[in-house]
C-alpha positions as CSV (number, residue, x, y, z in Angstrom):
1,M,0.0,0.0,0.0
2,N,2.9,2.4,-0.7
3,E,1.4,3.8,-3.9
4,H,1.7,7.4,-2.9
5,R,5.2,7.3,-1.4
6,G,6.9,9.0,-4.3
7,D,4.7,12.1,-3.8
8,C,4.5,11.7,-0.1
9,E,8.0,11.2,1.1
10,E,8.5,14.9,1.6
11,L,4.9,15.6,2.5
12,L,5.1,13.1,5.4
13,S,8.4,14.6,6.6
14,Y,6.6,18.0,6.4
15,Q,3.6,16.6,8.3
16,C,5.8,15.0,10.9
17,H,7.8,18.2,11.1
18,A,4.6,20.3,11.5
19,Q,3.3,18.0,14.1
20,I,6.4,17.3,16.1
21,C,6.0,20.7,17.7
22,L,2.8,19.4,19.3
23,S,4.7,16.7,21.2
24,L,7.0,19.0,23.1
25,G,6.1,20.1,26.6
26,P,4.6,18.0,29.4
27,C,2.7,14.9,28.3
28,S,-0.7,14.7,29.8
29,A,-1.7,11.6,27.8
30,P,-2.5,8.4,29.7
31,Q,0.2,5.8,29.7
32,Q,0.3,4.2,26.3
33,V,1.4,0.7,25.4
34,E,2.7,-1.2,22.5
35,V,0.2,-3.5,21.1
36,R,1.6,-7.0,20.5
37,P,0.1,-9.5,18.1
38,R,-2.3,-11.9,19.8
39,M,-0.7,-15.1,20.9
40,A,-2.1,-18.7,20.9
41,C,-4.2,-19.1,24.1
42,P,-1.6,-19.2,27.0
43,F,-4.4,-18.6,29.5
44,T,-5.8,-21.0,32.0
45,V,-9.0,-19.2,32.6
46,V,-11.2,-16.5,30.9
47,V,-13.1,-14.1,33.2
48,A,-15.7,-11.8,31.6
49,I,-17.2,-8.8,33.2
50,D,-20.4,-7.5,31.8
51,F,-20.4,-3.9,33.0
52,G,-23.9,-2.7,32.5
53,T,-25.7,0.6,33.0
54,T,-28.1,-0.8,35.6
55,S,-26.7,-4.2,36.5
56,S,-23.3,-5.9,36.2
57,G,-22.0,-9.4,36.7
58,Y,-19.1,-11.7,35.8
59,A,-18.6,-15.3,34.6
60,F,-15.6,-17.5,33.9
61,S,-14.5,-20.6,32.1
62,F,-11.4,-22.7,32.4
63,T,-9.7,-23.2,29.0
64,Q,-9.3,-27.0,29.9
65,D,-13.1,-27.3,30.2
66,S,-14.3,-24.5,27.9
67,E,-17.8,-26.0,27.6
68,A,-18.6,-25.1,31.2
69,I,-19.4,-21.5,31.9
70,H,-19.5,-20.6,35.6
71,M,-21.8,-17.9,36.6
72,M,-22.5,-16.0,39.8
73,K,-25.8,-17.2,41.0
74,R,-26.6,-15.1,44.1
75,W,-25.1,-11.8,45.3
76,E,-24.8,-10.9,49.0
77,G,-27.8,-8.7,49.9
78,G,-29.7,-9.6,46.7
79,D,-33.4,-9.0,46.4
80,P,-35.4,-11.8,47.9
81,G,-37.3,-14.1,45.4
82,V,-35.1,-13.0,42.4
83,A,-32.3,-14.9,40.8
84,N,-29.6,-12.3,41.4
85,Q,-27.0,-13.3,38.8
86,K,-26.1,-9.7,38.4
87,S,-25.6,-7.0,40.9
88,P,-26.9,-3.4,40.6
89,T,-24.2,-1.1,39.1
90,C,-23.9,1.2,42.0
91,L,-20.8,2.3,43.9
92,L,-20.4,3.9,47.4
93,L,-17.4,5.9,48.4
94,A,-16.8,7.1,52.0
95,P,-16.6,10.9,52.7
96,D,-12.8,10.6,52.4
97,L,-13.3,9.2,48.8
98,R,-12.1,5.7,49.8
99,F,-14.0,2.7,48.3
100,H,-16.7,1.4,50.6
101,S,-18.9,-1.1,48.7
102,F,-20.5,-2.0,45.3
103,G,-23.8,-3.4,44.2
104,F,-26.5,-4.5,46.7
105,A,-24.1,-3.9,49.6
106,A,-23.6,-0.2,48.5
107,R,-27.4,0.2,48.0
108,D,-28.3,-1.2,51.3
109,F,-25.7,0.6,53.4
110,Y,-26.5,3.9,51.7
111,H,-30.2,3.3,52.4
112,D,-29.6,2.8,56.1
113,L,-27.5,5.9,56.6
114,D,-28.9,8.8,58.6
115,P,-30.1,11.5,56.1
116,E,-27.7,14.1,57.5
117,E,-24.8,11.7,57.2
118,A,-25.8,10.4,53.8
119,Q,-25.1,13.9,52.4
120,H,-21.4,13.3,53.0
121,W,-21.2,9.9,51.3
122,L,-20.7,9.6,47.5
123,Y,-23.2,7.2,45.8
124,F,-23.0,6.6,42.1
125,D,-25.4,4.7,39.9
126,K,-26.1,4.5,36.2
127,F,-22.8,6.2,35.7
128,K,-21.9,4.2,32.5
129,M,-24.2,6.4,30.5
130,K,-21.9,9.4,31.1
131,I,-19.2,7.7,29.0
132,H,-21.6,7.4,26.1
133,S,-22.9,10.9,26.3
134,T,-19.6,12.8,26.8
135,S,-18.3,14.0,23.4
136,D,-14.9,15.0,24.7
137,L,-14.0,12.1,27.0
138,T,-10.6,12.3,28.7
139,M,-8.8,10.9,31.7
140,E,-10.0,14.0,33.6
141,T,-13.7,13.7,32.8
142,E,-15.7,13.8,36.1
143,L,-18.8,12.1,37.4
144,E,-21.2,13.6,39.9
145,A,-22.4,11.6,42.9
146,V,-26.0,11.7,44.1
147,N,-24.9,14.3,46.8
148,G,-23.4,16.6,44.0
149,R,-19.7,15.9,44.8
150,R,-17.5,15.2,41.7
151,V,-14.8,12.6,41.2
152,R,-12.7,11.6,38.2
153,A,-14.7,9.1,36.1
154,I,-11.7,6.9,35.6
155,E,-11.4,6.4,39.4
156,V,-15.1,5.5,39.7
157,F,-14.8,2.9,36.9
158,A,-11.5,1.5,38.3
159,H,-13.2,1.1,41.8
160,A,-16.0,-1.0,40.2
161,L,-13.6,-3.1,38.1
162,R,-11.4,-3.7,41.1
163,F,-14.4,-5.0,43.1
164,F,-15.1,-7.5,40.3
165,R,-11.4,-8.5,40.1
166,E,-11.3,-9.3,43.8
167,H,-14.6,-11.1,43.7
168,A,-13.6,-13.2,40.7
169,L,-10.1,-14.0,42.1
170,K,-11.6,-15.2,45.3
171,E,-14.1,-17.4,43.5
172,L,-11.4,-18.8,41.2
173,K,-9.2,-19.6,44.2
174,D,-12.1,-21.6,45.6
175,Q,-12.8,-23.5,42.4
176,S,-9.2,-24.1,41.2
177,S,-7.0,-26.8,42.6
178,S,-3.8,-25.0,41.6
179,V,-2.8,-21.4,42.5
180,L,-3.5,-19.1,39.5
181,E,-0.9,-16.5,38.5
182,G,-2.1,-13.2,37.3
183,E,-0.8,-13.8,33.7
184,E,-2.9,-17.0,33.4
185,I,-6.1,-15.0,33.4
186,R,-7.5,-13.4,30.3
187,W,-10.0,-10.7,31.2
188,V,-12.9,-9.6,29.0
189,I,-14.9,-6.4,29.5
190,T,-18.0,-5.7,27.6
191,V,-18.9,-2.3,26.0
192,P,-21.7,-1.2,23.7
193,A,-20.9,-1.6,20.0
194,V,-22.0,2.0,19.4
195,W,-19.2,3.3,21.7
196,R,-16.4,5.1,19.8
197,Q,-12.7,4.5,20.3
198,P,-12.2,7.0,23.1
199,A,-14.8,5.2,25.3
200,K,-13.2,1.8,24.6
201,Q,-9.8,3.1,25.4
202,F,-11.2,4.7,28.6
203,M,-12.4,1.2,29.8
204,R,-9.0,-0.2,29.0
205,E,-7.3,2.5,31.0
206,A,-9.7,2.0,33.9
207,A,-8.8,-1.8,33.8
208,Y,-5.1,-1.0,34.0
209,L,-5.8,1.4,36.9
210,A,-7.8,-1.3,38.7
211,G,-5.0,-3.8,38.4
212,L,-6.8,-6.3,36.1
213,V,-3.7,-6.5,33.8
214,P,-0.4,-4.6,33.7
215,P,-0.3,-2.0,30.9
216,D,2.6,-3.9,29.2
217,C,0.4,-7.0,28.7
218,P,-2.4,-5.5,26.7
219,E,-3.3,-8.8,25.0
220,Q,-4.4,-10.1,28.4
221,L,-7.4,-7.8,28.3
222,L,-10.1,-8.0,25.5
223,I,-12.8,-5.4,24.9
224,A,-15.9,-7.2,23.7
225,L,-18.8,-5.6,22.0
226,E,-22.1,-6.4,23.7
227,P,-24.3,-7.3,20.8
228,E,-21.4,-9.2,19.3
229,A,-21.0,-11.2,22.5
230,A,-24.7,-12.0,22.5
231,S,-24.5,-13.1,18.9
232,I,-21.6,-15.5,19.6
233,Y,-23.8,-17.1,22.2
234,C,-27.1,-17.0,20.3
235,R,-25.6,-18.8,17.3
236,K,-25.0,-21.8,19.6
237,L,-28.4,-22.0,21.3
238,R,-30.5,-25.1,21.2
239,L,-34.2,-25.0,20.6
240,H,-35.1,-25.6,24.3
241,Q,-33.0,-22.6,25.3
242,V,-35.1,-20.0,23.4
243,I,-38.6,-18.5,23.5
244,D,-40.2,-17.8,20.1
245,L,-42.5,-14.9,20.6
246,K,-45.0,-16.2,18.1
247,S,-45.8,-19.4,20.0
248,Y,-45.2,-18.2,23.5
249,H,-47.6,-17.9,26.4
250,P,-46.3,-17.8,30.0
251,T,-44.7,-14.6,31.1
252,L,-40.9,-14.6,31.0
253,Q,-40.8,-13.9,34.7
254,E,-42.5,-17.3,35.3
255,Q,-39.9,-19.0,33.1
256,L,-37.1,-17.2,34.9
257,R,-38.5,-18.2,38.3
258,R,-38.8,-21.8,37.2
259,S,-35.2,-21.9,36.1
260,R,-33.8,-20.7,39.4
261,H,-31.3,-22.8,41.2
262,S,-30.4,-22.6,44.9
263,R,-26.6,-23.0,44.4
264,T,-24.5,-19.8,44.6
265,F,-22.8,-20.6,41.3
266,L,-24.5,-22.0,38.3
267,V,-22.4,-24.0,35.8
268,E,-23.9,-24.1,32.3
269,S,-22.3,-26.8,30.1
270,G,-22.5,-27.7,26.5
271,T,-24.2,-24.8,24.7
272,G,-24.5,-27.2,21.7
273,E,-23.6,-26.5,18.1
274,L,-25.6,-24.4,15.6
275,W,-29.2,-24.3,16.6
276,S,-31.1,-26.5,14.1
277,E,-32.9,-23.7,12.4
278,L,-30.0,-21.4,12.1
279,Q,-28.1,-22.6,9.0
280,T,-24.7,-21.7,7.7
281,G,-25.2,-18.6,5.6
282,D,-28.1,-17.4,7.6
283,R,-28.3,-13.7,8.5
284,Y,-29.8,-12.4,11.7
285,I,-30.0,-9.3,13.8
286,V,-29.1,-9.1,17.5
287,A,-30.9,-6.2,19.3
288,D,-29.2,-5.7,22.7
289,C,-31.7,-3.7,24.7
290,G,-29.9,-2.8,27.9
291,G,-30.3,-0.2,30.6
292,G,-28.5,2.6,28.9
293,T,-28.3,1.9,25.2
294,V,-29.9,-0.2,22.4
295,D,-27.2,-1.7,20.3
296,L,-27.9,-3.5,17.0
297,T,-25.6,-5.9,15.1
298,V,-26.2,-7.9,11.9
299,H,-24.3,-11.1,11.4
300,Q,-24.0,-13.9,8.9
301,I,-22.8,-17.4,9.8
302,E,-19.9,-18.3,7.5
303,Q,-19.1,-21.7,5.9
304,P,-17.6,-24.1,7.0
305,Q,-16.3,-23.2,10.5
306,G,-19.3,-21.2,11.7
307,T,-17.4,-17.9,12.1
308,L,-19.4,-14.7,12.0
309,K,-19.3,-11.8,9.5
310,E,-20.8,-8.4,10.3
311,L,-23.0,-7.2,7.5
312,Y,-23.7,-3.6,8.5
313,K,-21.9,-1.3,10.9
314,A,-23.1,-1.3,14.5
315,S,-26.0,1.1,15.1
316,G,-28.1,2.1,18.0
317,G,-28.4,4.9,20.6
318,P,-29.2,5.9,24.1
319,Y,-32.7,4.2,24.1
320,G,-32.2,1.9,27.1
321,A,-34.6,1.1,30.0
322,V,-33.2,4.2,31.8
323,G,-35.4,6.3,29.5
324,V,-38.4,4.9,31.4
325,D,-36.9,5.9,34.7
326,L,-36.3,9.4,33.4
327,A,-39.9,9.6,32.2
328,F,-41.0,8.6,35.7
329,E,-38.8,11.4,37.2
330,A,-40.3,13.9,34.7
331,M,-43.8,12.7,35.8
332,L,-42.9,13.3,39.5
333,C,-41.7,16.8,38.6
334,Q,-45.0,17.5,36.8
335,I,-47.0,16.5,39.9
336,F,-44.8,17.9,42.7
337,G,-42.8,20.6,41.0
338,D,-39.4,20.5,39.5
339,D,-37.9,22.7,42.3
340,F,-39.2,20.3,45.0
341,I,-37.9,17.2,43.4
342,Q,-34.4,18.8,42.9
343,S,-34.4,19.9,46.5
344,F,-35.5,16.5,47.8
345,K,-32.7,14.8,45.7
346,A,-30.1,17.1,47.2
347,K,-31.3,17.0,50.9
348,R,-32.5,13.4,51.1
349,P,-30.3,11.6,48.5
350,A,-30.7,8.1,50.1
351,A,-34.5,8.4,50.1
352,W,-34.5,9.5,46.5
353,V,-32.4,6.3,45.6
354,D,-35.1,4.3,47.6
355,L,-37.8,5.8,45.4
356,T,-36.0,5.0,42.2
357,I,-35.4,1.4,43.3
358,A,-39.1,1.0,44.2
359,F,-40.0,2.2,40.7
360,E,-37.5,-0.1,39.0
361,A,-38.8,-3.2,40.8
362,R,-42.4,-2.4,39.7
363,K,-41.3,-1.4,36.2
364,R,-40.2,-5.0,35.6
365,T,-43.7,-6.3,36.2
366,A,-45.4,-3.9,33.8
367,A,-47.1,-5.8,31.1
368,P,-49.5,-4.8,28.3
369,G,-53.1,-5.5,29.1
370,R,-52.5,-5.6,32.8
371,A,-55.8,-4.7,34.5
372,N,-54.7,-3.6,37.9
373,A,-52.6,-0.5,38.7
374,L,-48.9,-0.7,39.7
375,N,-48.3,0.5,43.2
376,I,-45.1,2.4,44.1
377,S,-44.6,3.2,47.7
378,L,-43.4,6.7,48.4
379,P,-40.7,6.8,51.2
380,F,-42.1,8.4,54.4
381,S,-39.4,11.1,54.2
382,F,-40.8,12.1,50.8
383,I,-44.3,12.5,52.2
384,D,-43.0,14.3,55.3
385,Y,-40.6,16.6,53.3
386,Y,-43.4,17.6,50.9
387,K,-45.7,18.5,53.8
388,R,-43.1,20.6,55.5
389,H,-42.0,22.4,52.3
390,R,-45.3,22.9,50.6
391,G,-47.6,23.0,53.6
392,Q,-49.9,20.5,52.0
393,S,-50.2,16.7,51.6
394,V,-48.9,14.6,48.7
395,E,-52.6,13.6,48.0
396,A,-53.5,17.3,47.6
397,A,-50.7,17.8,45.1
398,L,-51.9,14.8,43.1
399,R,-55.4,16.2,43.0
400,R,-54.2,19.6,42.0
401,S,-52.0,18.3,39.2
402,N,-55.0,17.0,37.2
403,M,-52.9,13.9,36.4
404,N,-55.8,11.5,36.2
405,I,-53.6,8.5,35.3
406,V,-51.9,8.5,38.7
407,K,-53.9,7.9,41.8
408,W,-53.1,8.0,45.5
409,S,-53.8,5.0,47.8
410,S,-54.3,5.3,51.5
411,Q,-51.4,3.0,52.1
412,G,-49.0,5.7,51.1
413,M,-48.6,4.6,47.5
414,L,-48.7,6.1,44.0
415,R,-51.0,4.0,41.9
416,L,-49.9,4.1,38.2
417,T,-52.7,3.0,35.8
418,Q,-52.0,1.0,32.7
419,E,-52.3,4.3,30.8
420,A,-49.6,5.9,33.0
421,M,-47.2,3.0,32.4
422,N,-47.8,3.2,28.6
423,E,-47.0,6.9,28.8
424,L,-43.7,6.1,30.6
425,F,-42.6,3.3,28.3
426,Q,-43.8,4.5,24.9
427,P,-41.2,7.1,24.0
428,T,-38.3,4.6,24.7
429,I,-40.0,1.7,23.0
430,I,-41.0,3.7,19.9
431,N,-37.3,4.7,19.5
432,I,-36.2,1.1,19.8
433,V,-38.7,-0.2,17.2
434,K,-38.0,2.7,14.8
435,H,-34.3,1.9,15.0
436,I,-34.8,-1.8,14.2
437,E,-37.1,-0.9,11.4
438,E,-34.6,1.6,9.9
439,L,-31.9,-1.1,10.1
440,M,-34.1,-3.7,8.4
441,A,-34.8,-1.3,5.5
442,K,-31.1,-1.2,4.6
443,P,-30.2,-3.1,1.4
444,E,-27.5,-5.2,3.2
445,V,-30.1,-6.2,5.8
446,R,-33.3,-6.8,3.8
447,G,-34.7,-10.3,4.1
448,V,-33.1,-11.1,7.4
449,R,-35.3,-13.9,9.0
450,F,-34.3,-13.9,12.6
451,L,-34.2,-11.2,15.3
452,F,-32.7,-12.0,18.7
453,L,-33.8,-9.8,21.5
454,V,-31.3,-9.8,24.4
455,G,-30.2,-7.6,27.3
456,G,-32.0,-6.7,30.5
457,F,-34.7,-4.6,28.9
458,A,-35.6,-7.5,26.6
459,E,-37.2,-9.1,29.7
460,S,-39.9,-6.4,29.6
461,P,-43.3,-7.8,28.3
462,M,-44.0,-4.2,27.2
463,L,-41.0,-4.2,24.9
464,Q,-41.6,-7.8,23.7
465,K,-45.2,-7.1,22.7
466,A,-44.3,-3.9,20.9
467,V,-41.5,-5.5,18.9
468,Q,-43.7,-8.6,18.1
469,R,-46.5,-6.3,16.9
470,A,-44.3,-4.1,14.7
471,L,-41.9,-6.8,13.3
472,G,-43.5,-10.2,13.9
473,R,-44.7,-10.4,10.3
474,T,-41.3,-9.8,8.7
475,C,-39.1,-12.0,10.9
476,R,-39.0,-14.5,13.7
477,I,-38.3,-12.8,17.1
478,I,-36.4,-15.0,19.5
479,I,-35.5,-14.4,23.1
480,P,-32.9,-16.6,24.9
481,H,-34.3,-18.0,28.2
482,D,-31.9,-16.2,30.5
483,V,-31.9,-13.1,28.3
484,G,-30.1,-10.9,30.8
485,L,-27.1,-13.2,30.9
486,T,-26.7,-13.7,27.1
487,I,-24.0,-11.0,26.8
488,L,-22.1,-12.3,29.8
489,K,-21.9,-15.9,28.4
490,G,-21.1,-14.7,24.9
491,A,-18.2,-12.6,26.4
492,V,-16.7,-15.7,27.9
493,L,-17.0,-17.5,24.6
494,F,-15.3,-14.5,22.9
495,G,-12.5,-14.6,25.4
496,L,-11.9,-18.3,24.7
497,D,-11.8,-17.6,20.9
498,P,-11.5,-14.0,19.9
499,T,-11.2,-15.0,16.2
500,V,-14.9,-16.1,16.0
501,V,-16.0,-12.7,14.5
502,R,-13.9,-12.8,11.3
503,V,-15.2,-9.7,9.5
504,R,-16.4,-6.4,11.0
505,R,-17.6,-3.2,9.4
506,C,-15.9,0.2,10.1
507,P,-18.1,2.6,12.1
508,L,-16.2,5.7,10.7
509,T,-13.9,6.8,7.9
510,Y,-10.3,7.1,9.3
511,G,-7.2,8.7,7.8
512,V,-4.4,11.3,8.1
513,G,-3.8,14.7,6.5
514,V,-1.1,14.6,3.8
515,L,0.4,16.8,1.1
516,N,0.0,16.0,-2.6
517,R,1.4,17.7,-5.7
518,F,-0.7,20.8,-6.3
519,V,-2.9,20.5,-9.5
520,E,-4.1,23.8,-10.9
521,G,-7.9,23.8,-11.4
522,R,-8.4,20.7,-9.2
523,H,-7.1,21.9,-5.9
524,P,-8.3,25.2,-4.3
525,R,-5.7,28.0,-4.1
526,E,-6.0,28.4,-0.3
527,K,-4.6,24.8,0.0
528,L,-1.4,25.8,-1.9
529,L,1.9,25.4,0.0
530,I,5.2,26.2,-1.7
531,K,8.1,24.3,-0.2
532,E,11.7,24.4,-1.6
533,G,10.3,25.7,-4.9
534,R,7.7,22.9,-5.3
535,E,3.9,23.4,-5.1
536,W,2.0,21.2,-2.7
537,C,-1.7,20.9,-1.8
538,T,-2.1,20.6,2.0
539,D,-4.8,18.9,4.1
540,I,-5.7,16.1,1.7
541,L,-7.2,13.1,3.6
542,D,-5.3,9.9,3.1
543,R,-7.9,7.3,3.9
544,F,-7.0,4.3,5.9
545,V,-10.5,2.8,5.9
546,A,-13.9,4.0,4.8
547,V,-17.1,4.0,6.9
548,D,-19.0,0.7,6.6
549,Q,-16.1,-1.0,4.8
550,S,-15.7,-4.7,5.5
551,V,-12.4,-5.4,7.3
552,A,-11.3,-8.9,8.1
553,L,-9.4,-9.9,11.3
554,G,-5.7,-9.5,10.7
555,E,-6.1,-7.3,7.6
556,V,-3.7,-4.3,7.9
557,V,-3.2,-0.8,6.5
558,R,0.5,0.1,6.1
559,R,2.1,3.6,5.7
560,S,5.7,4.7,5.7
561,Y,6.9,7.9,7.5
562,T,10.2,9.7,7.4
563,P,11.4,11.9,10.3
564,A,11.7,15.5,9.4
565,R,15.2,16.0,10.9
566,L,18.2,14.0,12.1
567,G,18.1,13.0,15.7
568,Q,14.3,13.2,15.9
569,R,13.1,10.8,18.7
570,K,9.3,11.0,18.1
571,I,6.9,11.1,15.3
572,I,3.3,12.3,16.1
573,I,0.6,11.8,13.5
574,N,-2.9,13.2,13.9
575,I,-5.7,10.9,13.0
576,Y,-8.9,12.2,11.5
577,C,-12.4,10.6,11.3
578,S,-15.7,11.3,9.6
579,M,-19.1,9.7,9.7
580,T,-19.3,9.8,5.9
581,D,-16.9,8.8,3.1
582,D,-17.4,11.7,0.7
583,V,-14.6,13.8,2.1
584,T,-11.5,15.1,0.3
585,Y,-9.8,17.4,2.9
586,I,-9.3,17.1,6.6
587,S,-10.8,20.6,6.8
588,D,-14.1,19.5,5.2
589,P,-17.3,19.8,7.3
590,G,-17.8,16.7,9.5
591,V,-14.1,15.8,9.6
592,R,-12.5,16.0,13.0
593,K,-9.2,15.2,14.7
594,C,-10.0,12.1,16.8
595,G,-6.6,10.7,17.9
596,T,-2.9,10.5,17.5
597,V,-0.4,7.8,16.7
598,T,3.0,8.2,18.4
599,L,6.1,6.5,17.1
600,D,9.0,6.5,19.6
601,L,12.2,6.3,17.5
602,P,15.1,4.4,18.8
603,E,18.7,5.6,18.3
604,P,19.3,5.3,14.5
605,L,22.1,3.0,13.2
606,P,25.1,5.0,12.1
607,L,24.6,4.8,8.3
608,P,25.7,8.0,6.7
609,G,23.3,9.6,4.2
610,A,20.6,7.0,4.6
611,R,17.0,8.3,4.8
612,R,15.2,6.7,7.7
613,E,11.9,5.1,7.1
614,I,9.4,4.0,9.7
615,R,6.7,1.6,8.5
616,A,3.5,1.7,10.6
617,T,0.9,-1.1,10.4
618,M,-2.6,-0.5,11.6
619,Q,-5.4,-3.0,12.3
620,F,-9.0,-1.9,12.0
621,G,-10.7,-5.4,12.0
622,D,-10.6,-5.9,15.8
623,T,-12.9,-4.5,18.5
624,E,-10.2,-1.8,19.1
625,I,-7.8,0.0,16.6
626,K,-4.2,-1.2,17.0
627,V,-0.9,0.0,15.7
628,T,2.6,-1.5,15.4
629,A,5.7,-0.1,13.7
630,V,9.2,-1.1,12.5
631,D,12.3,0.8,11.5
632,V,12.8,-0.5,8.0
633,M,16.6,-0.2,7.8
634,S,17.4,-2.0,11.1
635,N,14.2,-4.1,11.1
636,R,13.9,-3.2,14.7
637,S,10.5,-2.8,16.3
638,V,9.5,0.7,17.1
639,R,7.3,1.5,20.1
640,A,4.0,2.6,18.7
641,S,0.9,3.8,20.5
642,I,-2.5,5.1,19.5
643,D,-4.4,7.5,21.7
644,F,-8.0,8.7,21.4
645,L,-8.3,10.2,24.9
646,S,-6.1,13.2,24.9
647,N,-7.9,15.4,22.3
């Protein structure tokens, strides 16, 4: 791929020269690492962490017995009567910012705190959403606790990952006859497929900070894409492990209740080969409906080894179950006044968390056609606080609000009618259905016969019914039995064999800015640069990959770069991206600088008059973009890193 080297030799020197100035001064970038090629599986065990917006969990499998996936069955302090294979994604820090607890333990401890004392503790929940919604994510991005105090996001994520690391290591110690060394464990962390590179790198940096793996062993940690992990698992399901919405009667909750085991750990073995109805060559959509995002992936099963090929770039958006919670909060603001709700959240943070938990528990039982209202108990402190601040009762506020779809019960409960639940669910569900319909209209996706619904929100009968009604005629809608654990199990399978997804689609166009010979009439005059008597056109985008281009695992893009001056120890190359492919210059609308590649040059060999050439190799076919480099003359490896977090 060295076609434009003749023209570019000087331009690249110019580019490196122009950019080298940027690298001087103190470096605020996170520690970067050389990415080494993936080795044959030297790991004894794979541990996957499904880090969700509302709930998280982990599972593991020993490589010697890879058919068996071990899953956490019950968390300490879990809700009674529920199979708590996942723990709520909430974290509690003490007033001095030290880690206190995670999950049910954090929730319960925070709930029991005295209201005055609770104001000094830092409680975080649903914080994963922030990473998706922050457009300029860096190592310094902050998260706000319920009490309003701010902490660096990377530290909050590292605390949570460290909790899972310690939990998993303890469990592995109990299950393994031999002592496991750190380098024998491969870790997998799941992220939404719609996340951009900075967010994926952020998770990796948080994992380094949490001590999951050392930064100089990057291959020990894999970032798995959530719908992709679900797809890896779904393609191996047997018929008795799924629910076909067409022929399905009992509620999913009943099914889940029946399948509950009493043991703390559940071992699932033998997921079985390709499910009888899913043939090689078949195409299917996986819709991962989680707490924060909805993530869509389209896969085809390839001949003969059953690997997967992505047919259309990952799509989706922030249409998770949290949207229903936010609609409930907006409804409370409508009834009791926005200023009161904000004041209550600030002064009684623990009671506010109680109220949201009460709503979440009832939300799961909402079903279309349900005759009786859903009761949500208001915390005593809410009723008391309202009376003291407004001088009237909660009941009076409800009457005055003219909100006929919400009633008051004498037991101190808000009664949400079916109409009220529809109002809370509809905006989010409409977005999800619209998104799936738009995807199914794409030429690459037309005629897909199967749609797998996975993720925690897929358990909702409200969502199931809406999807079946909108799409049931065009394809078969299938829900794995333990739908909330599909991603977790798939992430373990991905860790055991990361080559299972053989072809992916690029989410963006990526490239660098270069100089080309200036052509009168073709290039605009404002792009003209005269250097040593020759005319160059600046800012031309040299494309590495184009949006929605198919890239196979192991496929590489190579470019050669020449240092601008003798003794130069670093080359810094700016990377640009665009959501479309019809771009010519890095200054075109929609093109933005999104990252940098840094090449650390070793001391050159003393060869007089020789021009130095560094060949960089980039991989775009994996879940993360990777770069390696070599000094052509000496054939020595050059330390290369790619950074998307310091922009």
